[in-house]
C-alpha positions as CSV (number, residue, x, y, z in Angstrom):
1,X,-12.5,13.6,-5.6
2,X,-8.8,14.2,-5.6
3,X,-6.3,13.4,-2.8
4,X,-6.0,17.2,-2.1
5,X,-9.8,17.3,-1.6
6,X,-9.6,14.4,0.9
7,X,-6.5,15.2,2.8
8,X,-6.6,17.9,5.4
9,X,-3.5,18.2,7.7
10,X,-4.4,17.4,11.3
11,X,-7.7,15.8,10.4
12,X,-8.5,12.2,9.8
13,X,-10.9,11.5,7.0
14,X,-12.2,8.4,8.9
15,X,-12.4,7.6,12.6
16,X,-9.3,5.8,13.9
17,X,-11.5,2.9,15.1
18,X,-12.4,2.2,11.4
19,X,-8.8,1.6,10.4
20,X,-7.0,-1.5,11.5
21,X,-3.7,-1.3,13.2
22,X,-0.8,-2.3,10.9
23,X,0.4,-4.7,13.6
24,X,0.3,-8.0,11.7
25,X,1.1,-9.4,8.2
26,X,-2.6,-9.8,7.4
27,X,-3.4,-6.1,8.0
28,X,-0.3,-5.0,6.1
29,X,-1.2,-7.2,3.2
30,X,-4.7,-5.8,3.2
31,X,-3.3,-2.2,3.2
32,X,-0.8,-2.8,0.4
33,X,-3.3,-4.8,-1.8
34,X,-6.1,-2.3,-1.2
35,X,-3.7,0.6,-2.1
36,X,-2.7,-1.1,-5.4
37,X,-6.3,-2.1,-6.2
38,X,-7.4,1.6,-5.9
39,X,-4.3,2.7,-7.8
40,X,-4.9,0.3,-10.7
41,X,-8.6,1.3,-10.9
42,X,-7.5,4.9,-11.5
43,X,-7.5,5.6,-15.3
44,X,-4.6,8.1,-14.9
45,X,-2.3,6.2,-12.6
46,X,-2.8,2.6,-13.8
47,X,-1.0,3.2,-17.2
48,X,1.9,4.9,-15.4
49,X,2.5,1.7,-13.3
50,X,1.6,-0.9,-15.9
51,X,2.7,0.6,-19.2
52,X,5.3,3.3,-18.5
53,X,7.1,1.7,-15.6
54,X,6.2,-1.9,-16.6
55,X,5.6,-3.0,-13.0
56,X,5.2,-6.8,-12.7
57,X,2.7,-7.0,-9.9
58,X,3.3,-10.7,-9.3
59,X,6.9,-9.8,-8.3
60,X,6.3,-6.2,-7.0
61,X,3.6,-6.8,-4.4
62,X,5.5,-9.4,-2.3
63,X,8.5,-7.1,-2.3
64,X,6.4,-4.1,-1.1
65,X,4.7,-6.3,1.5
66,X,8.1,-7.5,2.7
67,X,9.3,-3.9,3.0
68,X,6.4,-3.0,5.2
69,X,6.9,-6.1,7.3
70,X,10.4,-5.0,8.0
71,X,9.5,-1.4,8.7
72,X,6.5,-2.0,10.8
73,X,7.1,-5.4,12.4
74,X,10.9,-5.5,12.4
75,X,10.9,-8.7,10.3
76,X,13.9,-9.5,8.2
77,X,13.5,-10.9,4.7
78,X,13.5,-14.6,4.1
79,X,16.9,-14.4,2.5
80,X,18.2,-12.7,5.7
81,X,19.1,-9.4,4.1
């Protein structure tokens, strides 16, 4: 099923009670890691990230998580930037 087949504006594909709030680091980590797990299991998207863009997941995932901590929790990075 494609994203277009799943997404319908104004409708939620799952009940809100099934989705955790992104109100703590643990839930944000689960969201980010779950997203990348699904992305890397996709035979079309995985090569784009791993081969074409050459994403180093060991470095990329903590950076993405830190971004969401800042956006959703108002946390500053460890370096203070």
